[in-house]
N, C-alpha and C positions, 0 to 999 in steps of 0.2 A: 396253238396254245389253248388249253381248255379254259373254260370260264373260271373254274376253281383256282387254276394256276394264276390267271390274271388278277383275280381278287386278292390272292396272297401277295403278289408283287405290288399292287396298289397300297395294300396295308403297310408293307415294309417302307414304301416311299413316304407315306404319311408320317410314320414313326420317325423316319430320318429328318423330314422337314421340321416336325415338331421339336425333335431333339436339337436341331440347329437353332431354332427360334429360342428355346430355353437357354441354350449355350450363349447366344448373343446377349440375351437379357441378363443372364447370370454374370457376365463380364463386368456389368456396371453396378453390381450389388453394392449397397452402401448402408450406413446406419439409417434407420427410420427416423426422420426428423420429428420434432415436437415443438409446439408453441403453447404457451400459457400466459395468463395475465396475473400479475401480482398486485401489490398495493397501489392505491391511487393517491397522488399528492397534487394539490392545486389542479392544474389543467393537464396532468400527465398520468398515464398508467404504466406501471412497470411491465415490460414484455420480456419473457424469458424464452430463449430459443436454444434447442439442442440439436446436434446433428454431426456430420463429418467435421473433424478439426480443420481449421484454416480453409473453410469453404465459403463461397459466395452464397448469400441468402436472397431468394426472391420472395417478396411479400405480397400477398393477394388478399383483397377484401371486397365484400359485396356492399356497395352503398345502399342505403335504405331504399327499398322499392326496385332495386336492380336485379335482373335475372342472371347477369353475367358479371364476373369479378373484374375489378381494376387491379393491375399488377404493377408493383414497383420492383424493377429487375435488379437494381443495385442497392438493396436495402441495407446491407452490411456484410461483415465477414465474421465467422465464428473464430474463437481463439484456438490455441493449441490443444485445449481440452474438449473442444467441440461445443462451447457455450458462447452465446451472444446475449448480453444484457442491454436493453434499450428502453428509454422512456418515451413512449408514444404520445405525441401531442394530440389530444382529443379534438381540438379545434381544426388542426391541419387536415385531418382525415374525416372531420365531421362525424366522429364516433358517437353512436347512440346505443342504448340498450337494445339487444336483439341483433346487432350486426354480426356477420359471420366472417371469419378469418382463416387463412391457412398459409403455410410457407412451403417452398420447394428448395431442396438442396441437392445438387448433383443429379437433377432429373427425378428425384423421389419426392412425392408430395406427402405432407403431414395430414393428420386428421383435421377436419374442419371444426373450429370451436366457435362458440357464441359469446359475445361480450355481454355480461349481465348488468353492467352499470353499477352505480353506487347508491341507488335509492333504497329505501326500506321496503320490506315485504313481509307478508304473514307467513311465508315458508322459507326454509333454509335455502340460500342462494349460493351456488358454487360457480367458479370461473369455468369449469369444464365438467361434463358428466360422462363423456366418452373419450377414452384415452387409448391411443396406439403408441406403443413404446418398444424399444429394443431391450433385450436382456442385458443387464448390467448398467442401464441408464436410469435416470430418475427425472421426474417432472414435478413442478410445484403448482398446486391449485389453491386459490384463495377463496375465502368466503367473505362477502361484503357485509353480512348482517348477523352471522352466527357468533355466539360466545360459548366458552367452555367446551370447545370441540374435542371429540374423540373419534378414532378411526379403527375399524376392524375389517379384516379380509377373510373371504370364505375359501381362499385357495393360496397355496404356497407359491403360485406363479407370480404374485405381486404382493407387496407389503406396503404399509403406510405408517407415517409418524406425523405428529401434530406439534406445531409451535405457534402459539397465538392463534391467528386466523389463517395460518398457512398449513396445508397438508402436502407432505412430500410423498409421492407415490414412486416406488422403486420396482422395476421389472427384474424378477429373480430368475425365472426360467420360462421357456416357451409354454404358452397356454393362455388361459383367461381367468379373470377373477372379478368379483364384485366387491368394491370397497364401500362399506357403509359408514357415512360421516354423520355423526350425531352432535347436536348442540343442546345446551341447557335451556335455551329460550325458544327455539323454532323447530324442534323435532329433528328428523333425520332426512338424508337424501343419499341416493346411491351414485357411485362412480363406476362405470363399466370399463374394465381394463383388458386390452388384448396385448400380449407380449409376443414379439417375434424375435427370431435369432438375427444376428448381424447379417447373415447370408441367406439367400433363398435355399430351400431344401432340395429342389429338383435339379437334375443335371450334375455333372462332375467337372465343371470348369473352375478356373482359379478365381477366388474372391479375395479382395484386399481391403484392409481397414480404411484406406484413403485412395481415391483415384484422381483427386484434384488437389495439388499441394501448392500453397503460396508461402514462400520462405524468404529470409533475409540472406544477404551475401555472407558466406562463412558459416551459416547455420546448418545444423544437421537435423533431419527429421526421420523418425522411425515409422515405417509402415509394416504392418503384420499381415501374414497370409492366414486365412481361416482354414478350418478343417485339418490343421496340422500339416498343411501342404509344405513339402520340402522344395525350396527354391533352387533352381539350377543355374540360372544366368540372368543378367540384365544388360541391356544395351540402350544407349542414349543417342538420339539423332542430332544433338546439339551440345555445345560445350558448356552452357550455363549450369547444367546439372550433371553431377557425377553420382554414381551409385554402386553399392556392393551388396551381395547377398550372403547370409549366414544362417543356415537352417531355414526357419520360416520367417526370418526378419530381413527386411529391405531397408538399408540405410542410404538416404539421399543427402547429398551435400551441395550447397549453393556455391558454385565456383565463380560465375560471372553473372552480371545482370542480363536478363533475357528469358526466353521460354524454351522448353524442351519436352519431348515425349519419350517416356521410358517404356521399353518392351520387356516385361518381366515374365519369365517362364519358370515352370516347375517340372519335376520329374513325372508327376502323375495326374496333374490337373490342367494341363495346357498352359496358355499364356494370357496375360492381361496388360492393359496399358495404363500408365499413370502420367497425367499432364502436370508439368512443373513450371511455376513462374518464380523467378528470382528477382526480387525488387527491393528497393530501400524500404525498410519497415520503420514504424514509429519507435524511436529509441527513448527510453526513460532512464533517469539516473538511479531509480529504485523501483522494484516491482513487488517487494515484500516489505511491509512496514509494520512495526509494533509501536504503539503509542499508549500513553496513559490518558484517561479521561481528562480533558482540559488542555492537553498538549496539542501542538500543531507541528507540521513538518512540510517542507517544500520539496517537491519532486520536479526536476527539470527535464526538458526534452532538448536534445542537441540538434534535431532536424525537423520537428513538427511546427506547423504554422496554424494559426487560428484555433488554438486548443480549446476544448470544452471538456467538462468532467461531470459525470453523474454517479451516484452511489446507489447500491441496491439495498441499503440498510441504514436505519437511523443511527446506528452505532458510530458511523463516521460520515462526514460530509466533505465537500471539496469545492474550491473555486479556482478558476483559471484566469491568468493574466499574462499575456505575451507567451513566452515559452515555459512558463512556470505554473504548477498546480499546487495550491496550498491545501493540505489534508488536515482536517480537524477531528480529533478524537472526542466524540460527544458522550458516549456511554459504553459500558462494558459490553463487548460482543465482537463480531467480525463483520467485515463488509468487503465488497469488491467495488473499487472505483474504476469505472470505464473511462479512460482518457482517449479522446478522439481528436483528430486533426483534419484539416480540409485537404491535405495533400498526401497523407500517408496512412490513412485508416486509423484504427484504434488499437490500444493495448491496455490490459488490465493491471491494476495495482491491488494486491491483496493486503488488507489491513486488519490487524488485530488490536483491539482496544481493551486495556485493563483498567480497573477502577483506581481511584486515588489511593495511594499508599505513601507511607513515610519513607519508603525505599525507592522513590523515583530516581532514575538515573541522573547523576550529577557528574560534572567534569571539574578537574582542578583548575581549568581556565577555559573561558569561552571566547576569548579574543587573542589573536597572536599576530605579530608582524615578523616575517622572515625575509631573508634575502635569498636569491637564487642559489641553489646548492646547499642551503642550510637545512638542518633537521632539528626538530624540537620534540621532546617527549612530554605528553600530558597524561593524566591519569583519570580513570573512570571509577566511580563509586556506586555501590548498590546494584551493579549489573553483572550478568554472566552471559557467556556465549556472545561476545561482542562482535559487531560487524561495522565497517566504516565505508562511507560512500561520499566522494567529493563531486560537486556539481561543476567543477572546472579542472581541466588538466594541469593548471598552474600549481595545484597542490595535490599530493598523493598522501595516502594514509595507510599504515601497516599496523595490525593488531598483534599484540603479544600479551596474553593474559589480560590484565586491566590497564596495560600501557598502550597508548596510541602514539606512534611516531609519525609526525607531520613533516613532510619534505617540500621545500619550495622548488618547483621545477622551472617555472618561468614567471615573468612579471605578470601580475594580475591579482584578482580577488576570488576567493572561493569560500563556499560554505561546506563544511565537512559534517555530515550527519552521522552520529555514533548511535547505534541501536543495540539493544540487548534483548534476550529472549524472555526476560522476566520483569523488566522495569522501564519499558518504553525507550524513548530516544532523547538525545540532547545534541545541540549543534555548537560547533566552534567556527568562528568567522576569522579567516586568515587573509592577510595582505602580504603579497610577495613583491619585494623591491629588487632593483638591480644590484648584483653583487658588488658593483663598483661604488655603491653608496657607502656612507660611513658605517663601520661595524662596531657594535656595542662591545666595550671592553670593561671588565671588572677587575678590581684590585686583588680579589681572591676568588677562586672557583671551588675551593674546598675549605670548610671550617669545621672545627670541633669545639664544643662547649658543653657545659653542664646544665642540667635541668634548672630553669630559673634564671640563667645567664643570658645576656644579649651580646651581640658583636656587630660592629659597623664595618661595612665595606663600601667602597666608592666606585662610581662608574665614570666612564669618559665616552664621548662621541654620541651619547644618547640623550634624548629629551622626551618629556611626557612619559616617565617611567611608571610601570605598574608591575606587581608581583603576584605569583600564585605558588602554593605549596602542594607537593604531591601527598603530604601527610600532615595536615594541620594539627593533629594531636601531638606530633613530635616537634615540629618547627613551623613558625609563621614569620612573616616579614612585613615591614611597612617602609614607605618611601618619604624622604624629605629632600627635594631638589635632586642632587646627584648622589645622595647617600641612601644606602639600603640598610635598615636595621633588622637583624635576624634574631629571633627569640627562641631559646630552647625551652620547650614545654614539658617534654617527658622523654625518657630514654628510648632511643631508636635512631632511625636514619630517615632522611627526607631529601627531596630535590626541590630547591627554590628556583623557579623560572623567573628571570627578570627580563621584561620586554620594554621596548621603547617605541615611540611613534615614528622614528626616523631611521633607526639603525638595527632593526631586528631584535633578536633575543639572545640571552646567554643564561647558563645554568650554574647554580652553586650547589654543591653536594654537602649536606649538613649531617654531622654525627653528634647526637646528644647523649652524653654519658651521665652516670650517677654522680652525686656530690663528691664521693671519695675516690673518683677516678681522675688521674692527672689530665689536665687539658694542655694541649701542645701549642695552641695558637690564639690565646685570648688577646684581643686588641683593644678592648674597652673594659672598664670596670663593670662588675656585675650590676645589673639593673634589678628593680623589684620583680619578683616572680610574677608570671601571669596568673592571676587568680581565676578560679573556675566560676566566672560570673554566670548567673542564671540567664535564661532566655525566656522572657515573659511575653510571648506573642500568641495571638489567637491562631487556631488551626486553619481558619478560612476567613477571607476578607472579601467583601463585595462593595464596590462603589462605581461611580460613573466616569465616562470619558471626560477628560479635562480637569477632573478634580485632583487635588493633592492631599494625601492623608499622611499624618505623622503618628508613629507608634513608639512608645517608650519601651525599649528592650529590657531595661532593668533600671533600678533606682540609683545605680552607681555611676558617678561621673568620671572617676579617675581610674587609671590603670586598666582601661578597657582595650580589648583587641578584637572587637566585633568586626566581622567582614562578611560580605555576600559571596558565597562560593558557587552559587548557581542561580540564574534567572532563565527558565526554560523558554520564555517568549518575551524578549525585550522589546519586540514590536508592539506588544499589547500594553505593557506596564514598565516604566523605568523605576529602578530602585537604587538607593544610596544610603550610606550610614555616616552620621557625624556624631562622634562620641557615643552616646547611648540611645540615639534616636534613629529609627528607620523611617525613611521618607519614600513614599510611593506616589507615582503620578500616572493616571490613566491615559493611555494614548489612543487605543481603539478597542472595540468590543472583542472579548475573547477570554481565554484562561492563561494563567502562567503559574508555574511552581517555583517558589523562591526559597532558597536555603540560606539561613543565617547561621554563621559559625562564631563561637565565642573565643576561638584561638587556643582553647585548652582541651579540645577533643569533643566538646558537646556541640550539637547543631540542632536546628529545628527547621522543618520544611512547612511552609504555609501555602495554601492554595488561594490565588487571587483571581476573582472574577470581575471583569470590567464590563459594565453595561452601557448601552447608548443612553444619553441624557434624555430625560422626559421632554416631550414636545411641549413647547410653551405657546399658548394661543393668546394672542393680543386682541383685546376687544376695545374698539374705539368708543370712548364715552363722550357724549356731547358736552361741551362746556357752556356754562352760563356766563353771559356777559352782562355786567352791571354798568350802567351809565349814570353817573352822578351829575345832576344839573345844579 
């Protein structure tokens, strides 16, 4: 063999070896992870991580003066969208200005960033000045000292937008860009951005959007093949995970708890492996919540222990107790509440908070007692696109327009949260008793009367009666012992729900006709018509915990039919009406929306804020002692 031939053979061998190396490296192609720091609150700094969805995050940092990093291998797991929001304790990691950090996801390391601290400076300070990001992803950079920020890019590869002290940098296409961040007080500073594609560009092997999947039993996860690769087959080495292919899409289904490795092959790009873990995931009763400012809502977990909750925005806050998380709407905006457990990881709750409006969602009743197998229809006002969620299987709820049908499935208590797309949420508290208990019986379940007339029906087997109307402008009701007085207010139809403390609920269907229409079943003489009494209440009220405040609804003492149709947060303030007086008592700090109805179609919603009482400082004053001889 000539020297020339030998050299050619060696070159071919080197090319084959390099090709094999890049093929192996390509098989683990993944989204380039990013880490950035957001706002600082108290002793915590918000940490925003992006990368592969449902992937474990390894967190590394350089302690001050150290030449090698310290790594926390089980720092957390990204959600199904590839994001992890975390509040980093500055004391735990002894974080100081100038410390360096990076993360690793699925073997791919992010760019190293430097923590800038929260102190003041004579120059514009940014959380990051060098960014490595994948096309289609974004990263948030914060300034600790700049005001009136603006951002401009010198390339279409990356763009930026500003909100307050936060700059969102988005990778648009492969390339590089310089984002110039300017402030009105401290000049400008550059951010250098490198944008890579999801997959490496060398080699022709199969690249997948995820190679490490963590999922719940019964859940399905979509994994996509890059480069438009057409998938041909998939095989699993274990029963916990099943999978199918369709075009460039791989669908994985969690069949049993355990782990499995999937071998995914394509027609033209070879094969790749996907590691799958099927385990119990943190389950939450709601993951999308809409609130009005001042409202609160409880989200429950059926399987998580040691819950904690953090928010990435001041628009909403949360507190955890036992298996419940209370979410508070603070101001107009959106937030992600990250709910974490000590046994099953974390799950996000996406919160939208709207401002105070007179159209806050209200319900025809907020308390109900049912027996097993019984159903009750209540009504929602001022809301559209309703959804219902029960925190206990003892009660189920079905939505039809503005009607919510509650069904008692088993003995127990439940809170059913009713949410709308435009006016927040409201809750109804339901008690389900054994069907063998006494059943509430009414002397009539259907009545017709004219506007201004009243009719009396009687109940048996029930105690502690209370009523609610589906349309108070048409008909209202009041209770005296076992008697229910129904008042016709205006022409139309309504459903009066009569509920008891011991025997469930029953409904009366009411038709109100005009004066000249014959009435088929009047049982009592006509009473005085309900007059359209005014509602003279302030739009907002603020007082302290433990205080009782009385407000005159109107100057009229007689022929009043005022009632409270909604109290959005009865744990914060209690409300009651006697004749023309509204009485409020502060229970704990927070907000509530209370709607007062005059029984003739008019209502007014007031916002109540309860504050903690002022702290009283007692000073001991020395006493003089006089001795008389």
